[in-house]
C-alpha positions, 0 to 999 in steps of 0.5 A: 500500500502507498502510505505517501498519499496520506502526506498530501492535502488531496489525500487527507481531504479524500480521507475526510470525505470518505470517512463522512460517507462511511458514517452516513452509509453506516447510519442504516446499520447502527439504527438496525442494531440499536432496535434489534438489540432492544429486545435483549436483556439489559445486561446483554444489550451493550455487549451485542451492540458493540459486538455487532459494530465490531463484526461490521468492521471485521466484515468490511476489512475482510471485504477490502482484502478481496476487493478485486473479487467483489468488483467481479460480483457486479457482472451478470450471472445469467444470460437469457436471449441476450439479456443479462440478469442478476449479479452476485452483488444484486443477489446480496442486495435482494436478500438483504433488502427483503430481510430488512423490509420483513424485519423492520415491518414486523417491528413496526406491526408489533409496536402498532399492535402494542405487543412490544411489552409482551415481547420484551418479557419474552426476551430474544436469545443473544445468538439469534440477535447476533445472527441477524446483525451478521446478516445485515452487516454483510449486506450493508458492508457490500454496499458500503465497500463497493461504493467506496471503491467506486468513489476512490477511482478518482484518487487513482486518476488524480494522484496516480496512487493506490487509494486502498490505504484511504479506504481502510482508514476511512472504514476504521475511523468511521466504525470507531466513531459509531462504536463510541456513540452506539449506546447514546443512539440506541438509548435515544431511539428506543426511549422515544416510541415515535422516533423509533417508528420513524427509524423503522420506517427509514429502514423499510425504505432502505430495504426497498432501495436495496431491492430496487438496486438488485433489479438495477432501478437506481433510487437516490438515497439522498431523498430518503436521508433528507425525508428522514431528517425532515421527519425527525425535525418535525417530530422534535418540534412535536416533542418540544410542543408536548413538553411545553403543553405539559409545563403550562398545564395547571396542576389540580 
C-alpha cells in the first residue's frame, strides 16, 4: 500500500470525505442494531451492540482484502436471449433488502399492535440477535465497500496512487466513531416510541432501495436521508410542543 498519499492535502481531504460517507452509509446499520438489540436483556444489550459494530468492521476489512473479487460480483450471472440478469452483488442486495423490509415491518406491526411489552418479557436469545446483525452487516458492508471503491477511482486518476490505504482508514475511523456513540443512539431511539417508528420506517425504505438496486432501478438515497431528517425535525418540534403543553398545564 502507498502510505505517501496520506502526506498530501488531496489525500487527507479524500480521507475526510470518505470517512463522512462511511458514517452516513453506516447510519442504516447502527439504527438496525440499536432496535434489534432492544429486545435483549439489559445486561446483554451493550455487549451485542458493540459486538455487532465490531463484526461490521471485521466484515468490511475482510471485504477490502478481496476487493478485486467483489468488483467481479457486479457482472451478470445469467444470460437469457441476450439479456443479462442478476449479479452476485444484486443477489446480496435482494436478500438483504427483503430481510430488512420483513424485519423492520414486523417491528413496526408489533409496536402498532402494542405487543412490544409482551415481547420484551419474552426476551430474544443473544445468538439469534447476533445472527441477524451478521446478516445485515454483510449486506450493508457490500454496499458500503463497493461504493467506496467506486468513489476512490478518482484518487487513482488524480494522484496516480493506490487509494486502498484511504479506504481502510476511512472504514476504521468511521466504525470507531459509531462504536463510541452506539449506546447514546440506541438509548435515544428506543426511549422515544415515535422516533423509533420513524427509524423503522427509514429502514423499510432502505430495504426497498436495496431491492430496487438488485433489479438495477437506481433510487437516490439522498431523498430518503433528507425525508428522514425532515421527519425527525418535525417530530422534535412535536416533542418540544408536548413538553411545553405539559409545563403550562395547571396542576389540580
